[in-house]
C-alpha angles and dihedrals in degrees: 000000000000108000090229089063095077120138100245094200093056092043090052090050093050090047092056088056093049089051090053091047089054090052092047090051089058097257127129105239088198096061115111099257094047104041094096096030098094093055091043091050091046092051090048096050090045089054095042090055096045089122089080088065095052131079114223094197091057091047092052094042094054095074116029115135140179113273128174095196125100103186123109119285115202133186110185138178094040100165119215140177123207143165123243109239091214099058105006090239125135127266123181144170143114137306130204119199125195131178141173108231118230103193092312139067131194127230107265095231089058089065090059091045090052091052090048091049094057096036092055092071135074096281152163119223095235091056093043091056092046094047093052091048093044097050092050092047089052102042104033121063102238147146092227144342128213128187128185124189131186120184145163117226122212087204086068096038106043102029138023112016093003097212104169101190098046122120134177126223123197132180136190129177143172140190118010091358088064093056104029115070092185091057090053090049091050091053090048093049092048094050094049093057 
């Protein structure tokens, strides 16, 4: 999504709510430093949640090509930024996606776009990982898909237990990856290089 393609009506409505939140917190939304904060925050949250306005099936379907190979294809270190649906605080990290082609392959950039589509929503890491794996399993002819995600969560770092060095790792896999431990191990060793 081009950042100039925001829906101004929605952004204005969100800004009005941010203004009221500032007031409820005990701030003066008319003071110099806060006058433009509601509109800035509204634009930011609109952009951060742009995944709701994208179709992951369309993204995946735009670049599927013939491919005779059958060995694992991996794109790793796909960085992402998301917002925890429980606290509306950021979590961010990296995703690695692997798949076993079955006559077809997907354009590599589409893997990053699919991650971005699901990350740019109010989210939990477990669902993000499963959604990326699921959409690739459904739209790309394959013999298996595997997704690994590692992230730090500000809801763990700046509130609650406040554990600064904590990170969360999630995995999801289908097809041959679900039944073949050595394939999962091969994926893990390749993404750790």
